[in-house]
DSSP file (Angstrom, degrees, kcal/mol; ACC not computed):
  #  RESIDUE AA STRUCTURE BP1 BP2  ACC     N-H-->O    O-->H-N    N-H-->O    O-->H-N    TCO  KAPPA ALPHA  PHI   PSI    X-CA   Y-CA   Z-CA
    1    1 A M              0   0    0      0, 0.0     4,-0.1     0, 0.0     2,-0.0   0.000 360.0 360.0 360.0 141.3  231.7    6.7  -98.8
    2    2 A G        -     0   0    0      2,-0.3    59,-0.1     1,-0.1    63,-0.0  -0.178 360.0-108.7 -85.5 178.8  233.8    4.3  -96.7
    3    3 A I  S    S+     0   0    0     61,-0.1     2,-0.4    65,-0.0    -1,-0.1   0.852 102.1  61.1 -73.0 -37.8  233.1    2.1  -93.8
    4    4 A I        +     0   0    0     56,-0.2    -2,-0.3    57,-0.1     2,-0.3  -0.741  62.7 172.7 -96.0 137.9  235.1    4.4  -91.4
    5    5 A D    >   -     0   0    0     -2,-0.4     3,-1.8    -4,-0.1    37,-0.3  -0.848  49.6 -94.3-132.6 175.8  234.2    8.0  -90.7
    6    6 A K  T 3  S+     0   0    0     -2,-0.3    37,-2.3     1,-0.3    38,-0.3   0.650 118.9  62.6 -67.4 -13.7  235.5   10.6  -88.2
    7    7 A N  T 3  S+     0   0    0     35,-0.2    -1,-0.3    34,-0.2     2,-0.2   0.422  73.4 115.4 -92.4   1.2  232.7    9.7  -85.8
    8    8 A I  S <  S-     0   0    0     -3,-1.8    34,-2.3    33,-0.1    35,-0.2  -0.483  71.5-117.3 -68.2 139.2  233.8    6.1  -85.3
    9    9 A T  B  >  -A   41   0A   0     32,-0.3     4,-2.7    -2,-0.2    32,-0.3  -0.475  14.1-124.3 -75.7 151.3  234.9    5.5  -81.7
   10   10 A I  H  > S+     0   0    0     30,-2.6     4,-2.7     1,-0.2     5,-0.3   0.905 113.1  54.5 -59.1 -41.4  238.5    4.5  -81.1
   11   11 A D  H  > S+     0   0    0     29,-0.4     4,-2.0     1,-0.2     5,-0.2   0.935 111.0  43.6 -58.6 -48.7  237.2    1.4  -79.3
   12   12 A E  H  > S+     0   0    0      2,-0.2     4,-2.7     1,-0.2     5,-0.4   0.897 112.8  54.0 -64.1 -40.8  235.1    0.4  -82.2
   13   13 A L  H  X S+     0   0    0     -4,-2.7     4,-2.4     1,-0.2     7,-0.3   0.948 113.4  39.2 -60.1 -52.1  237.8    1.1  -84.7
   14   14 A V  H  < S+     0   0    0     -4,-2.7    -1,-0.2     1,-0.2    -2,-0.2   0.826 119.2  47.2 -73.5 -29.5  240.5   -1.0  -83.0
   15   15 A N  H  < S+     0   0    0     -4,-2.0    -2,-0.2    -5,-0.3    -1,-0.2   0.877 120.4  36.7 -76.9 -37.2  238.2   -3.8  -82.2
   16   16 A S  H  < S+     0   0    0     -4,-2.7    -2,-0.2     1,-0.2    -3,-0.2   0.812 131.8  27.6 -82.7 -31.3  236.5   -4.0  -85.6
   17   17 A F    ><  +     0   0    0     -4,-2.4     3,-2.8    -5,-0.4     4,-0.3  -0.665  63.8 176.4-134.2  76.5  239.7   -3.3  -87.6
   18   18 A P  T >  S+     0   0    0      0, 0.0     3,-1.6     0, 0.0     4,-0.4   0.763  78.0  69.8 -55.8 -26.3  242.8   -4.4  -85.7
   19   19 A Q  T 3> S+     0   0    0      1,-0.3     4,-0.8     2,-0.2     3,-0.3   0.666  85.7  70.2 -66.2 -14.0  245.0   -3.4  -88.6
   20   20 A S  H <> S+     0   0    0     -3,-2.8     4,-2.8    -7,-0.3    -1,-0.3   0.701  80.1  77.2 -74.7 -18.5  244.2    0.2  -87.8
   21   21 A V  H <> S+     0   0    0     -3,-1.6     4,-2.4    -4,-0.3    -1,-0.2   0.934  95.2  44.5 -59.7 -49.1  246.3    0.0  -84.6
   22   22 A S  H  > S+     0   0    0     -4,-0.4     4,-2.2    -3,-0.3    -1,-0.2   0.878 113.2  52.5 -65.6 -35.6  249.6    0.3  -86.4
   23   23 A Y  H  X S+     0   0    0     -4,-0.8     4,-1.4     2,-0.2    -2,-0.2   0.945 109.9  48.0 -62.0 -48.1  248.3    3.1  -88.6
   24   24 A L  H  X>S+     0   0    0     -4,-2.8     5,-2.9     1,-0.2     4,-0.6   0.906 110.5  52.1 -60.0 -41.9  247.1    5.1  -85.5
   25   25 A M  H ><5S+     0   0    0     -4,-2.4     3,-1.2     1,-0.2    -1,-0.2   0.913 106.5  53.0 -61.1 -43.2  250.5    4.6  -83.8
   26   26 A K  H 3<5S+     0   0    0     -4,-2.2    -1,-0.2     1,-0.3    -2,-0.2   0.805 109.1  50.6 -62.7 -28.8  252.3    5.9  -86.9
   27   27 A Q  H 3<5S-     0   0    0     -4,-1.4    -1,-0.3    -3,-0.2    -2,-0.2   0.568 121.8-107.8 -84.8  -9.0  250.1    9.0  -86.8
   28   28 A G  T <<5S+     0   0    0     -3,-1.2     2,-0.8    -4,-0.6    -3,-0.2   0.633  80.7 126.7  91.0  15.0  250.9    9.6  -83.1
   29   29 A I      < -     0   0    0     -5,-2.9    -1,-0.2    -6,-0.2    -2,-0.2  -0.890  46.4-156.4-108.5 103.6  247.4    8.5  -81.9
   30   30 A R        -     0   0    0     -2,-0.8     2,-0.3    -3,-0.1     5,-0.0  -0.420  12.8-163.6 -76.5 155.6  247.8    5.8  -79.3
   31   31 A C    > > -     0   0    0     -2,-0.1     3,-1.9     6,-0.1     5,-1.1  -0.803  36.1 -83.3-136.8 175.9  244.9    3.5  -78.7
   32   32 A I  G > 5S+     0   0    0      1,-0.3     3,-1.4    -2,-0.3   -21,-0.1   0.869 126.0  47.1 -50.2 -48.4  243.5    1.0  -76.2
   33   33 A R  G 3 5S+     0   0    0      1,-0.3    -1,-0.3     2,-0.1    -3,-0.0   0.649 105.6  62.2 -71.7 -13.1  245.6   -1.9  -77.5
   34   34 A C  G < 5S-     0   0    0     -3,-1.9    -1,-0.3     2,-0.2    -2,-0.2   0.431 121.3-100.3 -94.5   1.1  248.7    0.3  -77.5
   35   35 A G  T < 5S+     0   0    0     -3,-1.4    -3,-0.2    -4,-0.4    -2,-0.1   0.227  98.6  89.4 106.0 -14.9  248.6    0.9  -73.7
   36   36 A E  S   <S-     0   0    0     -5,-1.1    -2,-0.2     2,-0.0     2,-0.1  -0.907  73.0-137.1-117.7 103.3  247.0    4.4  -73.5
   37   37 A P        -     0   0    0      0, 0.0     2,-0.5     0, 0.0    -6,-0.1  -0.359  21.5-171.7 -64.5 132.7  243.2    4.1  -73.3
   38   38 A I        -     0   0    0     -2,-0.1     2,-0.3     2,-0.1    -6,-0.3  -0.992   2.7-167.0-125.1 127.9  241.5    6.7  -75.5
   39   39 A W        +     0   0    0     -2,-0.5     2,-0.2   -29,-0.1   -30,-0.0  -0.815  49.6  41.0-109.1 153.5  237.7    7.2  -75.3
   40   40 A G  S    S-     0   0    0     -2,-0.3   -30,-2.6     4,-0.1   -29,-0.4  -0.640  91.1 -38.7 107.9-166.9  235.7    9.1  -77.8
   41   41 A T  B  >  -A    9   0A   0    -32,-0.3     4,-2.6    -2,-0.2   -32,-0.3  -0.381  49.8-106.9 -94.9 168.6  235.8    9.3  -81.6
   42   42 A L  H  > S+     0   0    0    -34,-2.3     4,-2.2   -37,-0.3     5,-0.2   0.894 121.8  53.0 -57.4 -40.7  238.6    9.4  -84.2
   43   43 A E  H  > S+     0   0    0    -37,-2.3     4,-2.7   -35,-0.2     5,-0.2   0.944 110.5  43.7 -63.4 -49.3  237.9   13.1  -84.6
   44   44 A T  H  > S+     0   0    0    -38,-0.3     4,-2.3     1,-0.2    -2,-0.2   0.899 114.1  50.5 -67.1 -38.7  238.1   14.0  -80.9
   45   45 A A  H  X S+     0   0    0     -4,-2.6     4,-1.0     2,-0.2    -1,-0.2   0.901 113.1  47.0 -63.3 -39.6  241.3   11.9  -80.4
   46   46 A S  H  <>S+     0   0    0     -4,-2.2     5,-2.4    -5,-0.2     3,-0.5   0.920 111.8  49.1 -68.1 -44.6  242.9   13.6  -83.4
   47   47 A L  H ><5S+     0   0    0     -4,-2.7     3,-1.6     1,-0.2    -2,-0.2   0.890 107.0  56.3 -62.9 -38.7  241.9   17.1  -82.3
   48   48 A E  H 3<5S+     0   0    0     -4,-2.3    -1,-0.2     1,-0.3    -2,-0.2   0.793 106.1  51.7 -62.8 -27.3  243.3   16.4  -78.9
   49   49 A K  T 3<5S-     0   0    0     -4,-1.0    -1,-0.3    -3,-0.5    -2,-0.2   0.374 125.6-103.2 -90.5   3.7  246.6   15.5  -80.5
   50   50 A G  T < 5 +     0   0    0     -3,-1.6    -3,-0.2     1,-0.3     2,-0.2   0.620  69.9 148.1  89.5  13.5  246.6   18.8  -82.4
   51   51 A F      < -     0   0    0     -5,-2.4    -1,-0.3    -6,-0.1     2,-0.1  -0.516  41.2-125.7 -82.0 152.4  245.6   17.5  -85.8
   52   52 A S     >  -     0   0    0     -2,-0.2     4,-2.2     1,-0.1     5,-0.1  -0.350  27.0-102.1 -89.0 171.5  243.5   19.7  -88.2
   53   53 A E  H  > S+     0   0    0      1,-0.2     4,-2.2     2,-0.2     5,-0.1   0.864 124.7  53.3 -61.2 -36.4  240.2   18.8  -89.9
   54   54 A S  H  > S+     0   0    0      2,-0.2     4,-2.0     1,-0.2    -1,-0.2   0.867 107.1  51.7 -69.1 -34.0  242.1   18.2  -93.1
   55   55 A D  H  > S+     0   0    0      2,-0.2     4,-2.6     1,-0.2    -2,-0.2   0.926 109.5  50.1 -62.4 -43.8  244.4   15.7  -91.3
   56   56 A I  H  X S+     0   0    0     -4,-2.2     4,-2.5     1,-0.2    -2,-0.2   0.898 108.6  51.7 -62.6 -41.5  241.3   13.9  -89.9
   57   57 A E  H  X S+     0   0    0     -4,-2.2     4,-2.3     1,-0.2    -1,-0.2   0.905 110.5  49.2 -61.4 -41.3  239.8   13.7  -93.4
   58   58 A R  H  X S+     0   0    0     -4,-2.0     4,-3.0     2,-0.2     5,-0.2   0.916 109.5  51.9 -63.9 -43.6  243.1   12.2  -94.6
   59   59 A F  H  X S+     0   0    0     -4,-2.6     4,-2.9     2,-0.2     5,-0.2   0.931 110.1  49.0 -57.6 -46.7  243.1    9.7  -91.7
   60   60 A V  H  X S+     0   0    0     -4,-2.5     4,-2.2     1,-0.2    -1,-0.2   0.932 113.6  46.1 -59.5 -47.2  239.6    8.6  -92.6
   61   61 A N  H  X S+     0   0    0     -4,-2.3     4,-1.9     1,-0.2    -2,-0.2   0.927 115.3  45.9 -62.9 -45.5  240.5    8.2  -96.3
   62   62 A E  H  X S+     0   0    0     -4,-3.0     4,-2.1     1,-0.2    -2,-0.2   0.886 112.0  51.1 -68.2 -38.6  243.7    6.3  -95.5
   63   63 A L  H  X S+     0   0    0     -4,-2.9     4,-2.3    -5,-0.2     5,-0.2   0.906 109.4  50.8 -64.3 -40.7  242.0    4.0  -92.9
   64   64 A N  H  X S+     0   0    0     -4,-2.2     4,-1.9    -5,-0.2    -2,-0.2   0.889 111.2  48.3 -64.5 -38.0  239.3    3.1  -95.4
   65   65 A L  H  < S+     0   0    0     -4,-1.9    -1,-0.2     2,-0.2    -2,-0.2   0.859 109.8  54.2 -67.8 -34.5  242.0    2.3  -98.0
   66   66 A L  H  < S+     0   0    0     -4,-2.1    -2,-0.2     1,-0.2    -1,-0.2   0.916 116.5  35.2 -64.1 -44.1  243.8    0.2  -95.4
   67   67 A I  H  < S+     0   0    0     -4,-2.3    -2,-0.2     1,-0.3    -1,-0.2   0.743 135.5  23.2 -86.2 -22.1  240.7   -1.9  -94.5
   68   68 A C    ><  +     0   0    0     -4,-1.9     3,-1.8    -5,-0.2    -1,-0.3  -0.596  67.6 175.7-142.2  76.4  239.3   -2.0  -98.0
   69   69 A P  T 3  S+     0   0    0      0, 0.0    -4,-0.1     0, 0.0    -1,-0.1   0.670  75.6  59.1 -62.3 -18.3  242.0   -1.4 -100.6
   70   70 A N  T 3         0   0    0      1,-0.2    -5,-0.1    -5,-0.0     0, 0.0   0.263 360.0 360.0 -95.6  13.5  239.8   -2.0 -103.6
   71   71 A Q    <         0   0    0     -3,-1.8    -1,-0.2    -7,-0.2    -6,-0.1   0.510 360.0 360.0 -78.1 360.0  237.3    0.7 -102.9
């Protein structure tokens, strides 16, 4: 299991892992540092943008690979 899961808050994600900001932007999920404040979890932000549960699972997996490529 990775460090990041779907219940991580957007605030915690971008503050703990700044490299996640560009990933979120590429997915269409703007974040606090990108000018559009988002509160809540990665899951709720993704669902609000119309992403499916399988998309969210992919985001979690890709974010974990981004922050810890050797896992």
